[in-house]
N, C-alpha and C positions, 0 to 999 in steps of 0.2 A: 505494500501500499504505500503512494507517495505521501511525502510529508509535504503541508501546505503550510506556507508561512504568509503572514500580512503584517503591515505596519500596523502598531497601535497608534490610536488617536492621541494627540496630545491636548491638554486642557491646563489651564493656568488658574491659580486661585490667589486672590488678595483681598485680605480683610473681609472674608466670607462671600465674596463675589467670585461668580465662575465666568472667567474670561476666555473667549474662543481663542484658538491658534490662528495668528493672521496668516501666517505662511510656513508650511513645513520647511521651506529651504532655510529660514531664519533661525538662529541660535535662540535659546531661552533669554540672553543676554539682549539680544537685538529686539525680542519680543517685549522684554520689559521697557527698553527705550522707546519703543513706538508706544505703549501705553502711557509714557511720562506725560505726554501732553493732556491726556484725560486725567491722570492722577500723578500730578508733581511730585508727591513724596514718594512714589515708588521708585525713584531714581536711586535712591539709598538704600533700596530693600535687598536683602540677601535671597539669593535663590535657592530653595531646598527642593530635594527631589532629583529625579523623577520617582515617585512611588506608583507601583501597579495597583490600579483600583478596578477590577473587571477587565474590560477591553481598553481600557485608557491609561496613559501615564499623566500622572498629576504632577506638575510643579507649582510650588508654593512660594509667592513672593512675600517675605517676612520684612516688615518694617524694621529698621534699625531704632533700638531704644536707648536714649541716652539723654544727658541734661543739657540744658542749655547754660553758657556761661562758663 
């Protein structure tokens, strides 16, 4: 029996929001940069993952927590 392979769909998560993959050819860093126009604070977020969830790979953008001053 031949083995079938297929690429898993990527999804991105930021503060509870599910963000679609803009382009499979882009790296997670490029996806983060693209979303920075809509979510400016995402530019300093750390990328965690991918974690497999069913038939998807989930990347999480986690905001850096720090203090001002």
